[in-house]
BADRENDO-79293 format. One record per residue (C-alpha): residue in three letters; chain; z negated, x, y. Coordinates in steps of 0.5 Angstrom, whole numbers, plus 2048, in hexadecimal, padded with zeros to 3 digits. Layout:
> ALA_A_Z_X_Y
...
end
This chain:
> UNK_A_81D_7E2_7D9
> UNK_A_81C_7DB_7DC
> UNK_A_814_7D9_7DC
> UNK_A_816_7D2_7DA
> UNK_A_819_7D3_7D3
> UNK_A_816_7D7_7CD
> UNK_A_81A_7DA_7C8
> UNK_A_81B_7D6_7C2
> UNK_A_817_7D8_7BC
> UNK_A_81D_7D7_7B7
> UNK_A_824_7D4_7B6
> UNK_A_821_7CD_7B5
> UNK_A_81D_7CD_7BC
> UNK_A_823_7D1_7BF
> UNK_A_828_7CB_7BD
> UNK_A_823_7C6_7C0
> UNK_A_823_7CA_7C6
> UNK_A_82A_7CB_7C8
> UNK_A_82B_7C4_7C6
> UNK_A_826_7C2_7CB
> UNK_A_829_7C6_7D0
> UNK_A_830_7C2_7CF
> UNK_A_834_7C6_7CA
> UNK_A_836_7C3_7C4
> UNK_A_834_7C8_7BE
> UNK_A_838_7C8_7B7
> UNK_A_836_7CC_7B1
> UNK_A_83A_7D2_7AE
> UNK_A_839_7D5_7A7
> UNK_A_836_7DC_7A8
> UNK_A_83C_7E1_7A8
> UNK_A_841_7DD_7AB
> UNK_A_844_7DC_7B2
> UNK_A_844_7D4_7B2
> UNK_A_842_7CE_7AE
> UNK_A_845_7CC_7A7
> UNK_A_843_7C5_7A6
> UNK_A_848_7BF_7A7
> UNK_A_848_7BC_7AE
> UNK_A_843_7C1_7B1
> UNK_A_847_7C0_7B8
> UNK_A_843_7B9_7B9
> UNK_A_83C_7BC_7B6
> UNK_A_837_7B8_7B9
> UNK_A_831_7BD_7BA
> UNK_A_82B_7B7_7BA
> UNK_A_824_7BA_7B9
> UNK_A_824_7B8_7B2
> UNK_A_82B_7BB_7B1
> UNK_A_828_7C2_7B4
> UNK_A_822_7C1_7AF
> UNK_A_827_7C0_7A9
> UNK_A_82C_7C5_7AB
> UNK_A_829_7CB_7AF
> UNK_A_824_7CE_7AA
> UNK_A_81F_7D3_7AE
> UNK_A_823_7D9_7AB
> UNK_A_82A_7DA_7A8
> UNK_A_82E_7D6_7AC
> UNK_A_833_7D8_7B2
> UNK_A_833_7D3_7B8
> UNK_A_83A_7D1_7BB
> UNK_A_83B_7CD_7C2
> UNK_A_840_7C8_7C2
> UNK_A_845_7C9_7C8
> UNK_A_845_7C2_7CA
> UNK_A_841_7C3_7D0
> UNK_A_841_7CB_7D1
> UNK_A_847_7D0_7D1
> UNK_A_848_7D7_7CF
> UNK_A_84C_7DD_7D1
> UNK_A_84C_7E1_7CB
> UNK_A_84E_7E8_7CD
> UNK_A_851_7EA_7C6
> UNK_A_853_7F1_7C8
> UNK_A_851_7F7_7C3
> UNK_A_853_7FD_7C8
> UNK_A_84C_7FE_7CC
> UNK_A_84F_800_7D3
> UNK_A_854_7FA_7D3
> UNK_A_84E_7F6_7D1
> UNK_A_849_7F8_7D6
> UNK_A_84F_7F7_7DB
> UNK_A_850_7F0_7D9
> UNK_A_848_7EF_7D9
> UNK_A_847_7F2_7E0
> UNK_A_84C_7EE_7E3
> UNK_A_849_7E7_7E0
> UNK_A_842_7E9_7E2
> UNK_A_845_7EA_7E9
> UNK_A_848_7E4_7EA
> UNK_A_843_7DF_7E6
> UNK_A_83C_7E3_7E7
> UNK_A_838_7DD_7E4
> UNK_A_83B_7DC_7DD
> UNK_A_838_7DE_7D7
> UNK_A_83A_7E4_7D2
> UNK_A_83A_7E4_7CB
> UNK_A_83B_7EA_7C7
> UNK_A_83D_7EA_7BF
> UNK_A_841_7F0_7BE
> UNK_A_842_7F5_7C4
> UNK_A_846_7F7_7C8
> UNK_A_848_7EF_7C7
> UNK_A_844_7EA_7CB
> UNK_A_844_7E3_7CD
> UNK_A_842_7DF_7D3
> UNK_A_83F_7D8_7D3
> UNK_A_840_7D3_7D9
> UNK_A_840_7CC_7D9
> UNK_A_846_7C7_7D9
> UNK_A_847_7C1_7DD
> UNK_A_847_7BA_7DA
> UNK_A_84E_7BA_7D8
> UNK_A_84F_7C1_7D5
> UNK_A_856_7C5_7D7
> UNK_A_85A_7C9_7D2
> UNK_A_85C_7D0_7D4
> UNK_A_860_7D4_7CF
> UNK_A_85E_7DB_7CD
> UNK_A_861_7E1_7CF
> UNK_A_866_7E4_7CB
> UNK_A_864_7E9_7C5
> UNK_A_866_7F0_7C6
> UNK_A_864_7F7_7C2
> UNK_A_864_7FE_7C4
> UNK_A_862_804_7BF
> UNK_A_860_7FF_7BA
> UNK_A_85B_7FB_7BF
> UNK_A_85C_7F4_7C0
> UNK_A_85B_7F0_7C7
> UNK_A_85B_7E9_7C9
> UNK_A_857_7E4_7CD
> UNK_A_856_7DE_7CA
> UNK_A_854_7D7_7CF
> UNK_A_850_7D3_7CB
> UNK_A_84F_7CC_7CD
> UNK_A_84F_7C5_7CA
> UNK_A_84F_7C6_7C3
> UNK_A_84C_7CB_7BF
> UNK_A_845_7CF_7BF
> UNK_A_841_7D5_7C2
> UNK_A_83D_7D9_7BD
> UNK_A_836_7D9_7C1
> UNK_A_831_7DC_7BC
> UNK_A_830_7DF_7B6
> UNK_A_833_7E6_7B3
> UNK_A_83A_7E8_7B4
> UNK_A_83E_7E8_7AD
> UNK_A_841_7EF_7AE
> UNK_A_83B_7F3_7B2
> UNK_A_836_7EF_7AE
> UNK_A_832_7EF_7B5
> UNK_A_830_7E9_7B9
> UNK_A_834_7E7_7BF
> UNK_A_831_7E9_7C5
> UNK_A_831_7E6_7CC
> UNK_A_831_7EC_7D1
> UNK_A_82E_7E8_7D7
> UNK_A_82B_7E1_7D7
> UNK_A_82B_7DE_7D0
> UNK_A_82E_7D7_7CE
> UNK_A_827_7D4_7CC
> UNK_A_824_7D5_7D3
> UNK_A_82A_7D2_7D7
> UNK_A_82B_7CB_7D7
> UNK_A_832_7C8_7D7
> UNK_A_832_7C5_7DE
> UNK_A_830_7CC_7E1
> UNK_A_836_7D0_7DE
> UNK_A_83B_7D1_7E2
> UNK_A_841_7CC_7E2
> UNK_A_848_7D0_7E3
> UNK_A_84F_7CC_7E5
> UNK_A_855_7CD_7E1
> UNK_A_859_7D0_7E6
> UNK_A_853_7D6_7E7
> UNK_A_854_7D7_7DF
> UNK_A_85B_7D7_7E0
> UNK_A_85B_7DC_7E5
> UNK_A_857_7E1_7E1
> UNK_A_85B_7DF_7DB
> UNK_A_861_7E1_7DE
> UNK_A_85E_7E8_7E1
> UNK_A_85B_7E9_7DA
> UNK_A_862_7E8_7D7
> UNK_A_865_7ED_7DC
> UNK_A_860_7F2_7DB
> UNK_A_861_7F2_7D3
> UNK_A_868_7F3_7D4
> UNK_A_868_7F9_7D8
> UNK_A_863_7FC_7D3
> UNK_A_867_7FB_7CD
> UNK_A_86D_7FD_7D1
> UNK_A_871_7F7_7D1
> UNK_A_877_7F6_7D5
> UNK_A_877_7F0_7D9
> UNK_A_87E_7EE_7D7
> UNK_A_87E_7EE_7CF
> UNK_A_884_7EC_7CB
> UNK_A_881_7E7_7C7
> UNK_A_884_7E1_7CA
> UNK_A_888_7E0_7C4
> UNK_A_883_7E0_7BE
> UNK_A_87D_7DD_7C3
> UNK_A_87F_7DA_7C9
> UNK_A_87A_7D9_7CF
> UNK_A_87C_7D4_7D4
> UNK_A_878_7D4_7DA
> UNK_A_878_7D0_7E1
> UNK_A_876_7D4_7E7
> UNK_A_872_7CF_7EB
> UNK_A_870_7D4_7F1
> UNK_A_877_7D7_7F3
> UNK_A_87D_7D5_7F7
> UNK_A_882_7D2_7F2
> UNK_A_888_7D4_7F7
> UNK_A_886_7DB_7F8
> UNK_A_881_7DE_7F2
> UNK_A_884_7DA_7EC
> UNK_A_88B_7DA_7EC
> UNK_A_891_7D9_7F1
> UNK_A_88F_7D6_7F7
> UNK_A_893_7D0_7FA
> UNK_A_899_7D1_7FE
> UNK_A_896_7CD_804
> UNK_A_890_7D3_803
> UNK_A_895_7D8_803
> UNK_A_899_7D6_809
> UNK_A_893_7D4_80D
> UNK_A_890_7DB_80C
> UNK_A_897_7DE_80E
> UNK_A_896_7DA_815
> UNK_A_891_7DF_817
> UNK_A_894_7E5_815
> UNK_A_899_7E8_81B
> UNK_A_8A0_7EA_81A
> UNK_A_89F_7F0_81E
> UNK_A_89B_7F4_81A
> UNK_A_89C_7FB_819
> UNK_A_8A2_7FC_814
> UNK_A_89E_7FE_80E
> UNK_A_899_7F8_80F
> UNK_A_89F_7F4_810
> UNK_A_8A2_7F6_809
> UNK_A_89B_7F5_806
> UNK_A_89C_7ED_808
> UNK_A_8A3_7ED_806
> UNK_A_8A1_7F0_7FF
> UNK_A_89B_7EB_7FE
> UNK_A_8A0_7E5_800
> UNK_A_8A5_7E8_7FB
> UNK_A_89F_7E8_7F5
> UNK_A_89D_7E1_7F7
> UNK_A_8A4_7DE_7F7
> UNK_A_8A7_7E2_7F1
> UNK_A_8AC_7E5_7F5
> UNK_A_8B0_7DE_7F6
> UNK_A_8B4_7DC_7FB
> UNK_A_8AF_7D7_7FE
> UNK_A_8AA_7DD_7FF
> UNK_A_8B0_7E1_803
> UNK_A_8B0_7DB_807
> UNK_A_8A9_7DB_809
> UNK_A_8A9_7E2_80A
> UNK_A_8AF_7E1_80F
> UNK_A_8AC_7DC_813
> UNK_A_8A5_7E0_813
> UNK_A_8A9_7E6_815
> UNK_A_8AD_7E3_81A
> UNK_A_8A7_7E3_81F
> UNK_A_8A8_7EA_820
> UNK_A_8AC_7EC_826
> UNK_A_8B1_7F1_822
> UNK_A_8B1_7EC_81C
> UNK_A_8B7_7EE_818
> UNK_A_8B9_7E9_812
> UNK_A_8BD_7EE_80E
> UNK_A_8B7_7F3_80E
> UNK_A_8B3_7EE_80C
> UNK_A_8B8_7EC_806
> UNK_A_8B9_7F3_804
> UNK_A_8B1_7F5_804
> UNK_A_8B0_7EE_800
> UNK_A_8B6_7F0_7FB
> UNK_A_8B3_7F7_7FA
> UNK_A_8AC_7F5_7F8
> UNK_A_8AB_7F6_7F0
> UNK_A_8A4_7F7_7ED
> UNK_A_8A1_7F9_7F4
> UNK_A_89A_7F8_7F2
> UNK_A_898_7F4_7F8
> UNK_A_895_7ED_7F6
> UNK_A_895_7E7_7FA
> UNK_A_88E_7E8_7FC
> UNK_A_890_7ED_801
> UNK_A_892_7E7_805
> UNK_A_88B_7E4_805
> UNK_A_889_7EB_807
> UNK_A_88D_7EC_80D
> UNK_A_88C_7E5_80F
> UNK_A_884_7E6_80F
> UNK_A_885_7EC_813
> UNK_A_888_7E8_818
> UNK_A_883_7E2_819
> UNK_A_884_7DE_813
> UNK_A_87E_7DA_810
> UNK_A_880_7DB_808
> UNK_A_87B_7D6_806
> UNK_A_87E_7D1_80B
> UNK_A_885_7D2_808
> UNK_A_882_7D1_801
> UNK_A_87E_7CB_803
> UNK_A_884_7C8_806
> UNK_A_889_7CA_800
> UNK_A_885_7CA_7FA
> UNK_A_888_7C5_7F4
> UNK_A_884_7BE_7F3
> UNK_A_885_7BD_7EC
> UNK_A_882_7B6_7ED
> UNK_A_887_7B4_7F2
> UNK_A_88D_7B7_7EE
> UNK_A_88B_7B3_7E8
> UNK_A_88A_7AD_7EC
> UNK_A_891_7AE_7EF
> UNK_A_894_7B0_7E8
> UNK_A_891_7A9_7E5
> UNK_A_896_7A5_7EA
> UNK_A_89C_7A4_7E6
> UNK_A_8A3_7A5_7EA
> UNK_A_8A6_79F_7ED
> UNK_A_8AD_79D_7E9
> UNK_A_8B3_79C_7EE
> UNK_A_8B3_794_7F0
> UNK_A_8BA_794_7ED
> UNK_A_8BF_797_7EA
> UNK_A_8C6_797_7ED
> UNK_A_8CB_794_7E8
> UNK_A_8D0_79A_7E8
> UNK_A_8CB_79E_7E5
> UNK_A_8C9_7A0_7DE
> UNK_A_8C2_7A1_7DB
> UNK_A_8C1_7A4_7D5
> UNK_A_8BB_7A0_7D2
> UNK_A_8B9_7A7_7CE
> UNK_A_8B8_7AA_7D4
> UNK_A_8B1_7AB_7D7
> UNK_A_8B0_7A5_7DC
> UNK_A_8AB_7A4_7E1
> UNK_A_8A4_7A2_7DF
> UNK_A_8A2_79B_7E1
> UNK_A_89D_796_7DF
> UNK_A_89B_790_7DE
> UNK_A_89F_791_7D8
> UNK_A_8A2_78A_7D5
> UNK_A_8A0_789_7CD
> UNK_A_8A5_78A_7C8
> UNK_A_8A6_786_7C2
> UNK_A_8A0_789_7BD
> UNK_A_8A2_789_7B6
> UNK_A_89A_78A_7B3
> UNK_A_89D_78C_7AC
> UNK_A_8A0_792_7AF
> UNK_A_89A_794_7B3
> UNK_A_896_79A_7B1
> UNK_A_88F_799_7AE
> UNK_A_889_79C_7B1
> UNK_A_888_7A3_7AE
> UNK_A_880_7A3_7AC
> UNK_A_87E_7AA_7A9
> UNK_A_877_7A9_7A7
> UNK_A_873_7A2_7A7
> UNK_A_874_79E_7AD
> UNK_A_871_7A4_7B1
> UNK_A_877_7A9_7B2
> UNK_A_87E_7A7_7B3
> UNK_A_885_7AB_7B5
> UNK_A_887_7AB_7BC
> UNK_A_880_7A8_7BF
> UNK_A_87A_7AA_7C1
> UNK_A_873_7A8_7BE
> UNK_A_86C_7A9_7BF
> UNK_A_866_7AB_7BB
> UNK_A_85F_7AA_7BF
> UNK_A_858_7AC_7BE
> UNK_A_852_7AF_7C0
> UNK_A_851_7B6_7BE
> UNK_A_84E_7B9_7B8
> UNK_A_850_7B3_7B3
> UNK_A_855_7B6_7B0
> UNK_A_85C_7B4_7B3
> UNK_A_85F_7BB_7B3
> UNK_A_85D_7BB_7AB
> UNK_A_860_7B5_7AA
> UNK_A_867_7B6_7AE
> UNK_A_867_7BD_7AA
> UNK_A_867_7B9_7A4
> UNK_A_86C_7B4_7A6
> UNK_A_870_7BA_7A8
> UNK_A_870_7BD_7A1
> UNK_A_872_7B6_79E
> UNK_A_878_7B5_7A3
> UNK_A_87A_7BD_7A1
> UNK_A_879_7BC_79A
> UNK_A_87B_7B4_799
> UNK_A_874_7B3_795
> UNK_A_870_7AD_796
> UNK_A_869_7B1_798
> UNK_A_865_7AD_79C
> UNK_A_866_7A5_79A
> UNK_A_86D_7A5_79F
> UNK_A_874_7A5_79C
> UNK_A_879_7AA_79E
> UNK_A_87F_7A6_7A0
> UNK_A_883_7AC_7A1
> UNK_A_882_7B4_7A0
> UNK_A_883_7B8_7A6
> UNK_A_882_7BF_7A8
> UNK_A_87B_7BF_7AC
> UNK_A_879_7C3_7B2
> UNK_A_871_7C3_7B4
> UNK_A_86F_7C6_7BB
> UNK_A_868_7C6_7BC
> UNK_A_866_7C8_7C3
> UNK_A_85F_7C8_7C2
> UNK_A_85D_7CD_7BC
> UNK_A_860_7D4_7BA
> UNK_A_865_7D5_7B5
> UNK_A_85F_7D8_7B0
> UNK_A_85B_7D1_7B1
> UNK_A_862_7CD_7AF
> UNK_A_863_7D1_7A9
> UNK_A_85C_7D0_7A6
> UNK_A_85D_7C9_7A7
> UNK_A_864_7C9_7A4
> UNK_A_862_7CD_79E
> UNK_A_85C_7C9_79D
> UNK_A_861_7C2_79D
> UNK_A_866_7C6_798
> UNK_A_861_7C8_793
> UNK_A_85E_7C1_793
> UNK_A_864_7BE_792
> UNK_A_867_7C3_78E
> UNK_A_86D_7C5_792
> UNK_A_870_7CB_791
> UNK_A_874_7CF_796
> UNK_A_87A_7CE_793
> UNK_A_879_7C7_795
> UNK_A_879_7C8_79C
> UNK_A_87E_7CE_79D
> UNK_A_882_7CD_7A3
> UNK_A_880_7C6_7A3
> UNK_A_879_7C7_7A7
> UNK_A_878_7CB_7AE
> UNK_A_872_7CC_7B1
> UNK_A_870_7CF_7B8
> UNK_A_869_7CF_7BB
> UNK_A_866_7D1_7C2
> UNK_A_867_7D8_7C1
> UNK_A_86E_7D8_7BF
> UNK_A_871_7D3_7C4
> UNK_A_871_7D1_7CB
> UNK_A_873_7CA_7CC
> UNK_A_873_7C7_7D4
> UNK_A_878_7C2_7D4
> UNK_A_876_7C0_7DB
> UNK_A_871_7C2_7E1
> UNK_A_86F_7C0_7E8
> UNK_A_86F_7C4_7EE
> UNK_A_870_7C4_7F5
> UNK_A_877_7C2_7F5
> UNK_A_875_7BC_7F0
> UNK_A_877_7BB_7E8
> UNK_A_87B_7C1_7E5
> UNK_A_87E_7C0_7DE
> UNK_A_87F_7C6_7DA
> UNK_A_886_7C4_7D8
> UNK_A_888_7CB_7D5
> UNK_A_882_7CA_7D0
> UNK_A_885_7C3_7CE
> UNK_A_88C_7C6_7CD
> UNK_A_889_7CB_7C9
> UNK_A_885_7C7_7C4
> UNK_A_88B_7C2_7C4
> UNK_A_88F_7C8_7C1
> UNK_A_88A_7CB_7BC
> UNK_A_888_7C4_7B9
> UNK_A_88F_7C2_7B8
> UNK_A_891_7C9_7B5
> UNK_A_88B_7C9_7B0
> UNK_A_88D_7C1_7AF
> UNK_A_886_7BF_7B0
> UNK_A_885_7B8_7B0
> UNK_A_87D_7B7_7B2
> UNK_A_879_7BB_7B7
> UNK_A_872_7BA_7B8
> UNK_A_86F_7BD_7BE
> UNK_A_867_7BD_7BF
> UNK_A_864_7BC_7C4
> UNK_A_869_7B8_7C9
> UNK_A_864_7BB_7CF
> UNK_A_866_7C2_7CE
> UNK_A_86E_7C1_7CF
> UNK_A_86D_7C0_7D6
> UNK_A_86A_7C2_7DD
> UNK_A_86A_7BB_7E0
> UNK_A_865_7B6_7E2
> UNK_A_864_7B2_7DB
> UNK_A_861_7AC_7DF
> UNK_A_868_7AB_7E3
> UNK_A_86C_7A6_7E0
> UNK_A_872_7A9_7E3
> UNK_A_871_7B0_7E1
> UNK_A_86F_7AF_7DA
> UNK_A_875_7AA_7DA
> UNK_A_87A_7B0_7DC
> UNK_A_877_7B5_7D6
> UNK_A_878_7AF_7D1
> UNK_A_87F_7AE_7D3
> UNK_A_880_7B5_7D1
> UNK_A_87D_7B4_7CA
> UNK_A_881_7AE_7CA
> UNK_A_888_7B2_7CC
> UNK_A_886_7B7_7C7
> UNK_A_885_7B2_7C1
> UNK_A_88C_7AF_7C3
> UNK_A_890_7B5_7C4
> UNK_A_88D_7B8_7BD
> UNK_A_88C_7B1_7B9
> UNK_A_885_7B4_7B7
> UNK_A_87F_7B0_7B7
> UNK_A_87A_7B3_7BD
> UNK_A_873_7B1_7BB
> UNK_A_86E_7B3_7C1
> UNK_A_867_7B4_7BF
> UNK_A_862_7B1_7C5
> UNK_A_85B_7B1_7C7
> UNK_A_857_7AA_7C8
> UNK_A_851_7AA_7CE
> UNK_A_84A_7AB_7CC
> UNK_A_847_7A4_7CA
> UNK_A_840_7A1_7CA
> UNK_A_840_7A1_7C2
> UNK_A_845_79C_7C1
> UNK_A_84C_79D_7BD
> UNK_A_852_79F_7C1
> UNK_A_858_79A_7C2
> UNK_A_85F_79C_7C5
> UNK_A_85B_79A_7CC
> UNK_A_857_7A0_7CB
> UNK_A_85C_7A5_7CB
> UNK_A_85B_7AA_7D0
> UNK_A_85F_7AB_7D7
> UNK_A_865_7A6_7D9
> UNK_A_867_7A1_7D5
> UNK_A_86E_7A3_7D6
> UNK_A_86E_7A7_7D0
> UNK_A_86C_7A1_7CB
> UNK_A_871_79D_7CF
> UNK_A_877_7A1_7CD
> UNK_A_875_7A2_7C6
> UNK_A_878_79E_7C1
> UNK_A_872_79E_7BC
> UNK_A_86B_7A1_7BD
> UNK_A_865_7A1_7B9
> UNK_A_85D_7A2_7BA
> UNK_A_858_7A6_7B6
> UNK_A_851_7A4_7B5
> UNK_A_84B_7A7_7B1
> UNK_A_848_7A3_7AD
> UNK_A_840_7A4_7AD
> UNK_A_83D_7A5_7A7
> UNK_A_838_79F_7A7
> UNK_A_83E_79B_7A8
> UNK_A_842_79E_7A2
> UNK_A_83C_79D_79D
> UNK_A_83B_796_7A0
> UNK_A_842_795_79E
> UNK_A_841_797_797
> UNK_A_843_79F_797
> UNK_A_83E_7A3_793
> UNK_A_83A_7A7_798
> UNK_A_83D_7AE_795
> UNK_A_844_7AC_798
> UNK_A_841_7A8_79E
> UNK_A_842_7AE_7A3
> UNK_A_849_7B0_7A6
> UNK_A_84C_7A9_7A5
> UNK_A_852_7A8_7AB
> UNK_A_855_7A1_7AC
> UNK_A_85C_7A1_7AF
> UNK_A_85E_79B_7B3
> UNK_A_865_799_7B5
> UNK_A_864_799_7BD
> UNK_A_86B_797_7BE
> UNK_A_871_796_7BA
> UNK_A_877_794_7BE
> UNK_A_87C_795_7B9
> UNK_A_878_793_7B2
> UNK_A_873_78E_7B1
> UNK_A_86C_790_7B1
> UNK_A_869_792_7AB
> UNK_A_865_78C_7A8
> UNK_A_85F_790_7A7
> UNK_A_85C_797_7A9
> UNK_A_85E_79D_7A5
> UNK_A_858_7A2_7A4
> UNK_A_858_7A9_7A2
> UNK_A_852_7AE_7A1
> UNK_A_851_7B5_7A2
> UNK_A_84F_7B9_79C
> UNK_A_84D_7C1_79C
> UNK_A_851_7C5_799
> UNK_A_84F_7CD_797
> UNK_A_855_7D2_798
> UNK_A_855_7D8_794
> UNK_A_852_7DC_79A
> UNK_A_84C_7D8_799
> UNK_A_84D_7D4_79F
> UNK_A_84C_7CC_79F
> UNK_A_851_7C8_7A3
> UNK_A_852_7C0_7A4
> UNK_A_858_7BD_7A1
> UNK_A_85A_7B6_7A2
> UNK_A_85A_7B2_79C
> UNK_A_85C_7AB_79A
> UNK_A_856_7A6_79A
> UNK_A_855_79F_798
> UNK_A_84F_79A_79A
> UNK_A_84C_797_793
> UNK_A_84F_790_792
> UNK_A_84A_78B_793
> UNK_A_84E_786_78F
> UNK_A_84E_78B_789
> UNK_A_84B_787_783
> UNK_A_84B_780_787
> UNK_A_84F_77C_782
> UNK_A_84F_775_782
> UNK_A_849_774_77D
> UNK_A_845_779_781
> UNK_A_846_776_787
> UNK_A_845_76F_784
> UNK_A_83E_772_781
> UNK_A_83C_774_788
> UNK_A_83E_76E_78C
> UNK_A_83A_76A_786
> UNK_A_834_76E_787
> UNK_A_834_76D_78F
> UNK_A_835_766_78E
> UNK_A_82E_766_78A
> UNK_A_82A_769_790
> UNK_A_825_76E_790
> UNK_A_820_769_78E
> UNK_A_81F_762_78E
> UNK_A_820_75E_794
> UNK_A_823_764_798
> UNK_A_82A_767_799
> UNK_A_82D_76E_79A
> UNK_A_82F_770_7A0
> UNK_A_835_774_7A3
> UNK_A_831_778_7A7
> UNK_A_82E_77F_7A5
> UNK_A_828_77E_7A9
> UNK_A_826_779_7A5
> UNK_A_824_77E_7A0
> UNK_A_822_77A_799
> UNK_A_826_774_79B
> UNK_A_82D_779_79D
> UNK_A_832_777_798
> UNK_A_834_77E_797
> UNK_A_82F_77F_793
> UNK_A_832_77B_78D
> UNK_A_838_780_78E
> UNK_A_834_786_78E
> UNK_A_830_784_788
> UNK_A_836_781_784
> UNK_A_836_785_77D
> UNK_A_83D_788_77E
> UNK_A_83F_78B_777
> UNK_A_843_791_77B
> UNK_A_83E_795_77F
> UNK_A_843_797_784
> UNK_A_844_78F_786
> UNK_A_83D_78F_788
> UNK_A_83D_78D_78F
> UNK_A_839_78F_795
> UNK_A_836_78C_79B
> UNK_A_83C_78D_79F
> UNK_A_841_78A_79A
> UNK_A_83D_784_799
> UNK_A_83D_783_7A0
> UNK_A_845_783_7A0
> UNK_A_845_77F_79A
> UNK_A_841_779_79D
> UNK_A_845_779_7A3
> UNK_A_84B_779_7A0
> UNK_A_849_773_79B
> UNK_A_846_76F_7A2
> UNK_A_84D_770_7A6
> UNK_A_851_76D_7A0
> UNK_A_84C_767_79F
> UNK_A_849_76A_798
> UNK_A_842_769_79B
> UNK_A_840_764_7A0
> UNK_A_83A_765_7A5
> UNK_A_836_760_7A7
> UNK_A_82F_75D_7A8
> UNK_A_82A_75B_7A3
> UNK_A_823_758_7A3
> UNK_A_81E_75E_7A0
> UNK_A_818_75B_79D
> UNK_A_814_761_79D
> UNK_A_815_762_7A4
> UNK_A_815_75B_7A6
> UNK_A_81B_75C_7AB
> UNK_A_823_75C_7AB
> UNK_A_826_763_7A9
> UNK_A_82D_766_7A9
> UNK_A_830_768_7A2
> UNK_A_835_767_79D
> UNK_A_836_760_79B
> UNK_A_83C_760_797
> UNK_A_840_764_793
> UNK_A_847_763_790
> UNK_A_84A_767_78A
> UNK_A_850_76B_789
> UNK_A_855_76B_783
> UNK_A_857_765_77F
> UNK_A_850_761_77D
> UNK_A_84F_75F_776
end
């Protein structure tokens, strides 16, 4: 044990210690594996908060995954768990190990400033024992200290302890290192479970994969004809008879026995001194299901000196170039001969610029808004915010509103449509908790959403729309086609994808790359006529509110969106200042229009508030609910306003005038508003509301600020020198 640190004497001291070392502790109730209070992801472990929330005993300490990651070997088979554990230690010997319920174990490591996301392995079962390796980064927490809810024994750190390891000395592991271990572990679990590589699950649960490391011409499907011809050029025609037949059968397989293939076979065989074209044709026509594939050609080519890597490099598909070429319209003929007849219904060559035809505005279709000004059919829209504010809960409630047609959180459902939630950050169980809590709070029955609401999570679907590899950007057209088909089949009119960053493997700071990904979502929206809504993150700020310019990564995402909104958390003290009761001041979010290309921006921000809902399983889950700030003008009728203005006119004492500045204390005119005897208690104003009222009066000319001579101070001072009145005066 390090001589620099001594073991903390209790849980309070332990929480202080790990906070001082750079970790972010979060309190957990005993008997649970995670926090249950609202907004725990954004918990700030200040010294006062630790003293308040971490008693000396009877608490469990978790560590947030915002700067530390964990690989959780969630394996119940002792032999398999030991194998996975030993491999991790051999690769990363300087990471920390934490054991809760053996043989399961977890390893902790430091994350870079911009954390990455790596999917868990597939979960498999054998002899009643489950096995999976979970990769925990960016969100969630790791239980560090306290008693395990099942074993009732303390969590253990077999090697070095977390409380004696500063975050800066913890090993940082890159995404590719974790990805390599994850892939290896996934293979070991499959072998243990006896799962065949090719499973017949594509109909019910398709998994689309882009292989970035192999030669697309040889390993991922039929190679280009140019590659086949170049490989054939290395193979001499005077092979032995059996080898000659093997090459001929390989050509037959590639060309599917066509006449074009026979012509290639004849040309190649003609270099042989005893070449007999009739023999070649006879053999060609006799081949039926020989079992010899075109890969045989590359085998013989390599034996005769061909560099298959070079052939692959030369003839590999370039999807970027192909897409660029496809975007060029076919040039129409310059003129049509007089004698020819053209059927205008036939497909004509695409040309542009396109002349504007006469527009009948009355016949034009209206924009098809689904929900408020945030979801619109055939377009991509965006919601962005920092983590832990409640954007996932908000969009979950909005999905319920869209699927049921009910006004749940203050915005109008303009068209009830089927809705699909894809959360690529949380497991399905977590999403089910959130959905169940929202349905309970809003009294929605399953019959209300049956066959109308669809939901998938990061452990039920893999979604990689595009990736960047050594050959540039590779769009996953197969996935786009599948999604288009399924959305259309299920008549889904709204798709919510959270978060956008998990839908691709491209440089998020590259406008060109992000634009290509967004273009696929725009095509999805157009082809299905669905509203496609992307949830995204904002950059970490310096305590300032996020704006549309704070959205993380390249600006082409917002540039392509037809509407975008930004969510900010309202500080409790600000909420109280604006008149919110202290018991309701926590968990308020403000929703601002950041961009509205197809609708006018909202006149004022919308608000929502996270409220805790206790489910029948005793879990507390946060649910986004409708919220309105108190109205500072409530109770301010003409008589009340004129009475306050009259009192301001009188001044705080003879010879003095009230001031609009709060720092003038007793002279501040807001005191008159605060002390006014409103007959209704809810109409009594706060300091924040008084400031808003005075500012409005000053801007509208109802009060006028100028200089006056203070007899008591014997100097000129600034104050309210005159007030108008409102309403009809008698």
